[in-house]
C-alpha positions in Angstrom: 0.0 0.0 0.0 1.2 3.5 -0.8 0.1 6.4 1.4 0.1 10.1 0.6 0.2 12.7 3.3 -1.1 16.0 2.1 0.4 18.9 4.1 3.8 18.5 5.8 3.5 20.9 8.8 3.4 20.2 12.5 0.9 17.4 12.0 1.6 15.9 8.6 5.4 15.4 8.9 5.5 13.3 12.1 2.6 11.2 10.6 4.6 10.7 7.4 7.7 9.7 9.2 5.8 7.2 11.4 4.1 5.6 8.4 7.2 5.6 6.3 8.8 3.1 8.8 6.3 0.5 7.7 4.9 1.7 4.3 5.9 3.5 1.2 4.8 7.1 1.8 4.8 10.3 -0.3 4.6 13.5 1.6 3.1 16.4 -0.5 3.3 20.1 0.3 2.7 23.2 -1.9 5.4 25.2 0.0 8.5 24.8 -2.2 10.9 26.1 0.5 9.5 23.6 3.0 9.8 20.7 0.4 13.4 21.7 -0.3 14.3 21.8 3.4 12.7 18.4 4.1 14.4 16.8 1.1 17.6 17.7 2.8 16.5 16.3 6.2 15.8 19.7 7.8 12.6 20.2 9.8 12.4 23.8 11.1 9.3 22.9 13.1 11.4 20.6 15.3 8.6 18.1 15.5 10.5 15.2 14.1 13.7 13.5 15.1 16.4 14.5 12.6 17.9 11.0 12.5 14.6 9.4 12.0 13.7 11.8 9.2 17.0 11.2 7.3 16.6 7.5 7.7 13.1 7.2 6.2 14.2 9.5 3.3 16.7 6.8 2.3 14.1 5.1 0.2 14.7 3.4 -3.1 12.5 2.0 -5.8 13.0 -1.5 -4.5 12.4 -0.5 -0.9 8.8 -1.2 0.2 9.0 1.5 2.9 10.4 5.0 3.1 9.4 8.6 2.5 9.5 10.7 -0.6 8.9 14.5 -0.4 7.3 16.3 -3.3 5.2 19.2 -4.5 4.1 17.5 -7.7 0.5 16.1 -7.5 1.5 13.5 -10.0 3.8 12.0 -7.5 0.9 10.8 -5.4 -1.3 9.5 -8.2 -0.4 5.9 -7.5 -1.3 6.1 -3.8 -4.3 4.2 -2.4 -4.8 6.2 0.9 -4.7 10.0 1.0 -4.4 11.6 4.5 -5.1 15.3 4.6 -3.4 17.3 7.3 -3.6 20.9 5.9 -4.3 23.9 8.1 -7.9 24.9 8.9 -7.5 28.5 10.0 -10.1 31.2 10.6 -10.7 34.5 8.8 -10.3 37.9 10.3 -14.0 37.8 11.0 -13.5 34.6 13.1 -15.3 32.3 10.7 -13.9 29.0 9.3 -11.5 29.3 6.4 -11.9 26.0 4.5 -10.0 27.2 1.4 -6.8 25.1 2.2 -8.9 22.0 2.9 -11.1 22.3 -0.2 -8.1 23.1 -2.4 -6.4 19.9 -1.2 -9.6 18.0 -1.7 -10.0 19.2 -5.2 -6.4 18.2 -6.0 -7.0 14.7 -4.7 -10.3 14.5 -6.7 -8.3 15.1 -9.8 -6.3 11.9 -9.2 -8.8 9.8 -7.2 -9.3 6.2 -8.4 -11.8 3.5 -7.6 -11.1 1.9 -4.2 -9.1 4.8 -2.9 -9.7 6.1 0.7 -9.4 9.8 1.7 -8.8 10.4 5.4 -9.0 13.9 6.9 -7.1 14.8 10.1 -7.6 18.6 9.8 -9.8 20.0 12.6 -13.3 20.8 11.3 -16.8 21.2 12.5 -19.1 18.1 12.7 -20.3 17.2 9.2 -17.6 19.0 7.2 -16.1 15.9 5.8 -19.3 14.5 4.2 -21.1 17.8 3.6 -18.3 20.0 2.3 -15.4 17.7 1.2 -17.1 14.7 -0.3 -19.2 16.7 -2.8 -15.9 18.2 -4.1 -14.3 14.7 -4.4 -17.4 13.5 -6.3 -17.6 16.5 -8.6 -13.9 16.6 -9.6 -13.4 12.8 -9.8 -16.7 11.7 -11.3 -16.8 8.9 -8.8 -19.5 8.0 -6.3 -19.0 8.2 -2.5 -19.0 4.8 -0.7 -19.3 3.1 -4.0 -16.2 4.0 -5.9 -14.2 5.7 -3.1 -14.4 6.0 0.7 -13.5 8.5 3.4 -12.4 8.5 7.0 -11.7 11.0 9.7 -9.1 10.8 12.4 -8.5 14.0 14.3 -4.9 15.1 14.9 -3.8 15.4 18.5 -0.3 16.7 18.0 0.9 19.1 20.7 3.7 21.3 19.2 6.8 21.4 21.3 5.7 18.5 23.5 8.5 15.9 23.6 6.7 13.6 26.0 3.2 13.3 24.4 4.0 12.3 20.8 2.0 10.9 17.9 2.7 7.3 18.9 1.9 7.8 22.6 -1.5 9.5 22.1 -4.6 7.3 21.6 -6.0 7.9 18.1 -9.6 8.4 17.3 -10.5 6.8 14.0 -13.7 6.6 11.9 -14.7 5.4 8.4 -17.5 6.0 6.0 -18.3 2.3 6.1 -17.7 -0.3 8.8 -15.2 -2.1 6.6 -13.2 1.1 5.9 -13.3 2.0 9.5 -11.8 -1.4 10.5 -9.2 -1.0 7.8 -8.2 2.4 9.1 -8.1 1.1 12.7 -5.6 -1.5 11.5 -3.6 1.1 9.5 -3.3 3.6 12.4 -2.9 0.8 14.9 0.3 -0.2 13.2 2.0 3.0 14.2 0.1 4.2 17.4 1.5 2.5 20.5 -1.3 4.0 22.7 -4.0 2.3 20.7 -7.0 3.3 18.6 -10.5 4.3 19.5 -13.1 3.6 16.7 -16.2 5.8 16.6 -19.5 4.9 15.1 -19.4 7.7 12.5 -17.3 10.3 10.9 -19.4 13.1 12.6 -18.8 11.7 16.0 -15.0 11.7 15.4 -15.2 15.3 14.1 -17.2 16.4 17.1 -14.8 14.8 19.6 -12.0 16.9 18.2 -14.1 20.0 18.3 -14.9 19.7 22.0 -11.4 18.8 23.1 -10.1 22.2 22.5 -13.3 24.1 23.2 -13.4 22.5 26.7 -9.8 23.6 27.4 -10.6 27.1 26.0 -13.5 27.5 28.3 -11.5 26.3 31.4 -8.7 28.7 30.7 -11.2 31.6 30.1 -12.6 30.9 33.6 -9.3 31.5 35.3 -8.5 34.4 33.0 -11.7 36.0 34.1 -10.7 35.3 37.7 -7.4 37.1 37.0 -9.4 40.2 35.7 -11.6 40.2 38.8 -8.7 39.6 41.3 -6.7 42.3 39.7 -9.4 44.8 40.7 -9.3 43.4 44.2 -5.5 43.6 44.4 -5.3 39.8 45.0 -2.6 37.6 43.5 -4.3 35.1 41.2 -1.5 32.6 41.4 -1.7 32.5 45.2 -5.4 31.9 45.0 -5.0 29.1 42.5 -2.3 27.5 44.7 -4.6 27.5 47.7 -7.6 26.2 45.7 -5.6 23.4 44.1 -5.0 21.8 47.5 -8.5 20.3 47.0 -8.4 16.9 45.3 -10.9 17.7 42.5 -9.9 21.3 41.7 -9.0 21.7 38.0 -5.7 23.5 38.1 -5.8 25.7 35.0 -3.6 28.8 34.8 -4.4 32.2 33.3 -2.6 33.2 30.2 -2.7 34.1 26.5 -4.6 31.5 24.4 -3.2 31.3 20.8 -1.9 28.7 18.5 -3.4 26.6 15.8 -5.9 24.7 18.0 -7.3 26.2 21.2 -7.6 29.8 19.9 -9.1 28.7 16.6 -11.1 25.4 16.8 -13.9 26.7 19.0 -14.9 29.1 16.2 -15.6 26.0 14.0 -18.0 24.6 16.5 -19.6 28.1 17.0 -20.0 28.4 13.2 -21.8 25.0 12.9 -24.1 25.7 15.9 -25.1 29.1 14.5 -25.8 27.6 11.1 -28.3 25.3 12.9 -29.9 28.2 14.7 -28.3 27.9 18.1 -26.1 30.7 19.5 -23.6 29.2 21.9 -23.1 31.4 24.9 -20.5 29.7 27.1 -18.1 29.0 24.2 -18.4 32.5 22.8 -18.0 34.2 26.1 -15.0 32.1 26.8 -13.5 33.1 23.5 -14.1 36.8 24.2 -12.4 36.7 27.5 -9.4 34.9 26.2 -9.1 37.2 23.2 -9.0 40.2 25.6 -6.0 39.1 27.7 -3.3 40.6 25.5 -4.9 44.0 25.7 -5.3 43.6 29.5 -1.5 42.8 29.9 -0.5 45.8 27.7 -2.8 48.2 29.7 -1.5 46.8 33.0 2.1 47.4 31.9 1.3 51.0 30.8 -0.3 51.7 34.2 2.7 50.3 36.0 5.1 52.4 34.0 3.0 55.5 34.8 3.2 54.7 38.5 6.9 54.5 38.1 7.0 58.0 36.7 7.9 56.8 33.2 6.8 59.0 30.3 4.8 56.6 28.1 5.2 58.5 24.9 9.0 58.3 25.2 9.3 54.8 26.7 10.8 51.7 25.3 9.6 48.2 26.0 10.9 44.7 25.3 8.7 41.6 24.8 10.5 38.4 25.6 8.9 35.6 23.6 6.6 35.7 20.5 5.6 32.0 19.9 2.2 30.9 21.2 3.8 28.5 23.7 7.1 27.8 25.4 10.1 26.0 23.8 8.4 25.9 20.4 9.1 27.8 17.2 5.4 28.0 16.2 4.0 31.6 15.9 0.6 30.8 14.4 -2.2 32.8 16.0 0.1 34.0 18.8 -1.7 36.5 21.0 1.6 38.2 21.9 0.8 40.3 18.9 -2.1 41.8 20.9 0.4 43.0 23.5 2.7 44.4 20.9 -0.1 46.3 19.0 -1.7 47.7 22.1 1.7 49.0 23.5 2.3 50.6 20.1 -1.1 52.3 20.2 -0.1 53.8 23.6 2.9 55.3 21.9 5.5 52.9 23.3 8.5 51.9 21.2 8.4 48.1 21.3 11.0 45.4 20.4 10.7 41.7 20.5 13.2 38.9 21.1 12.5 35.2 20.8 15.3 32.7 20.3 12.9 29.9 19.5 10.6 31.6 17.0 10.9 31.2 13.2 11.9 34.9 12.6 11.2 34.8 8.8 7.6 33.5 9.4 7.0 36.1 12.1 8.1 38.9 9.8 6.1 37.6 6.9 2.9 37.1 8.9 3.0 39.9 11.4 5.5 42.4 9.9 7.7 42.3 13.0 11.5 42.2 12.7 12.6 40.5 15.9 16.0 41.1 17.5 18.7 38.6 16.5 20.2 38.5 20.0 19.2 39.1 23.6 19.8 42.9 24.1 20.9 44.8 27.1 17.8 44.5 29.3 18.7 47.5 31.5 18.0 50.0 28.7 14.2 49.3 28.6 11.5 51.0 30.6 9.4 47.8 30.6 10.1 44.2 30.0 7.2 41.7 29.4 8.2 38.1 29.9 5.5 36.7 27.6 6.6 33.1 26.9 8.1 30.7 29.3 11.0 29.5 27.2 13.6 27.6 29.3 16.3 30.1 28.1 14.4 32.9 29.7 14.4 31.2 33.0 18.1 31.6 33.3 18.1 35.4 32.8 19.1 37.4 35.8 16.4 40.0 36.3 17.6 41.3 39.7 18.7 44.6 38.1 15.1 45.8 38.1 15.3 46.2 41.9 17.8 49.0 41.4 16.0 51.0 38.6 12.6 52.0 37.4 12.2 49.3 34.8 8.8 47.5 35.0 9.0 43.7 34.8 5.7 42.0 34.0 5.6 38.2 34.2 2.8 36.9 32.0 3.6 33.3 32.7 4.2 33.6 36.5 7.5 31.8 36.4 9.6 34.4 38.2 9.7 35.0 42.0 6.8 37.2 43.1 9.1 39.8 44.7 11.1 40.2 41.4 8.2 41.1 39.0 6.0 44.1 39.3 3.0 42.3 38.0 1.8 38.9 36.7 -1.4 37.2 35.5 
């Protein structure tokens, strides 16, 4: 069996490498620079082991396993299973953007053959596979769903930057458009997933399970973020409150923070969209999103107030944001909410610079228009420092100098000693 992985990002590449150890796999991506780098064994997302990637790339015509990287659709024409792992972002109006998904689907439709199986891993709303993607496959290919070709849905559960919970160690939810196809996909994924496979009764159930995973976490974080907003007005330290409350055995110990990335800050909008299409207006999910989306502005406003208390002239001040990725020890800047802090400080008239040793600087400049500092600058020259991301490298920085000058140090992640920072969430 030949397998095609469509989209070689944080999700697709680890999947391609895992399957390539047991099958012949072609990884397809439209990004020429990404393809060129991967063909040389370089993964700038840091989601794969370099040695493993290089090893599976050593495939030959006679080798029944291995990985070929390509941006030519013809290279995947001979495959029998197509696994789609392209991004499913949102528009600036917070609505689902299915254009990458439907574009990949149309491409597959152009080479689809009788007996082929198309599996979607991209996060979508319940019903998207069969209501949005299948019609495109039928129209472009001229084939009939569940007669000539079949589909499956197996939601990705990759956690970027997580070196413990990896593809193979996370149980995989799998579904198929027929019972036979579902069983075949269970066997296929089961061959690479050590944690096991959970088969759902339908594609819609699998889609819904993914949608609520991230929506649940989003709502839980929004609750503690709202607590942080309330306790700030009471002059109570939120971290101390959570430490006290977490001594109870059934307390859910979520922490306040900025909610970005490709999942938690995006996926709830897919569920919201589907619910609204059906005439239901979700209140809990939407209110949680609104709270979490406001936290960057809250941090910036808090920093400006602290600078004002320190007698710093805001219009002539200079601030440094440490960290720009959406989470610690990860190069991923997709949907990072650090940009909200940056934009809000700029609106106040503050001169803002950003340093992040982990972030993909070219991607950040391309997407956000921000030229990050190449090296850690002299911290003492700044009127305000915002520790926005908990990279391990930042934990080794000596911030004790702020005790001897008026520089405001705000600890978004709450990783510094309380007596060292002037504020934290």
